[in-house]
C-alpha positions, 0 to 999 in steps of 0.5 A, a space after each residue: 500500500 503506497 503512501 498516498 493510499 495510506 493517507 487517503 485511508 487516514 483522512 477518510 476512515 474514522 478509527 471506529 464507529 461512534 455509537 452514542 451512549 443513550 442506550 447504556 443504562 445507569 449503574 445500580 447507584 443511578 450514576 451514568 457509565 462515565 461517572 462510574 468509570 471515573 469513580 472506579 479510576 479514583 478508587 484505584 488511584 487512592 490505593 496506588 498513591 497510598 501504597 506507592 511508598 510501601 514495600 511491594 511484593 513483586 513477581 515476574 510474568 516474563 523477562 522484564 514484565 513484572 506484577 506487584 501485589 498492588 496490581 492485583 489488589 487494585 484490580 480486585 477492588 475495581 472489579 468488585 465495584 464495577 460488578 456491583 454497579 453493572 452485574 450484567 456486564 462483562 469484565 476484562 482485566 490485565 491480571 485476571 481472566 475475563 470476558 472477550 472484548 467483543 462480548 456485548 458490554 465489557 469493562 476493560 481495566 488496567 489497574 496499574 499501567 507503568 508497573 516497573 516505574 511504580 515498583 522502582 519509585 518513579 511517579 509516572 503510572 496510571 490506571 485505565 478504565 474503559 467500557 467497550 460495546 462489541 469491541 468499540 470503546 465508548 467510555 474511557 478514563 486514564 487517571 494519573 493519581 500522582 499528578 491528579 490528572 484524569 483524562 476522560 472521553 466518551 463517544 461523540 462527547 469530546 475528550 478532556 483532562 480534568 474537565 478541560 477540552 484537549 486535542 491532538 497536536 497541530 504539528 505538520 512535519 516530523 521535524 517539528 515533532 516530539 515523539 514518544 514510544 515504549 518498548 514492551 516485552 517482546 524483544 524483537 518488536 522492542 528492537 524494531 522500535 529502537 531501529 525505527 527511532 534511530 532511522 528517524 534521527 535527527 529528523 525529529 525534535 526529540 523523543 521520550 520513553 516514559 514507561 506507561 503506554 496508557 499515559 503515552 497515548 493520553 499525552 498524544 491525545 492532549 498534544 503533550 507529545 506529537 505522536 506515540 507508537 508501540 509495537 506490542 500492546 494489549 486491550 487494557 493498554 488501549 481501553 481508554 486511549 482509543 476513544 481519547 484520541 478519536 475524541 481529541 480529533 486524532 486517530 490510532 492506526 496500525 503500521 499499515 495505516 488501518 484503524 486500530 482496535 482493541 486487538 491491534 498490537 502495534 499502534 500509532 496515535 497522533 493527528 491524521 496528518 502527522 500519522 501520514 508523515 510518520 508512515 512515510 518516514 518509516 516506510 520499510 522500517 
């Protein structure tokens, strides 16, 4: 697929359909889904901050891929809360088996994104709460409790950080851009990301590797970084980001420029225009 075709795809195809929320029932408390998602994120954030300076039990899921007892504690609390509010909806969390993301309404949760940062005392981490309907994310919350910054979006209603509207970058060229990416836990794909950035240098302003994919995507949605990419993500990493970026006027796509979904492991998040420039600059990488 040549660059012109990819740019056409980016300009003409939204990242997903945009269903409204009018038919999402309120929770058992009477709160709307967006309020339930925010409350769940705040609940998670309170635990994360309280436990941040405490000794944590760390175990390994793979080389470099760790989980702490805080991850599992937060997921258990958030899961119980969401099930009380919506007992008929599915649940998918990073640390526990759950529903498929395309099985009707499903809450998707990453209790602690940036676990390595968290375990090492680096205050750059977040919690993610998203609500998907047949795999399309309609409500998303990414909450950074260390900075008390909450990124929120719902389908057709815009994207916000602490209630203030956000939008993707206005940068037009790669040479004007600050890029962010993370390596993940697949060595081959991590190496590909490093090679890709080396190929771009010095044609960009600078780069950031900060250790939280969900915050990286939220930063792209808010224009704090001009573009974020990652080669090995899971549904819970993107559960809020897909709707955040879309509602902030941008797009999330795969390496071919096709709209990303919860099942897309390799994603690029930015404005439609800058994604086209990125794909052109990294063609063959």
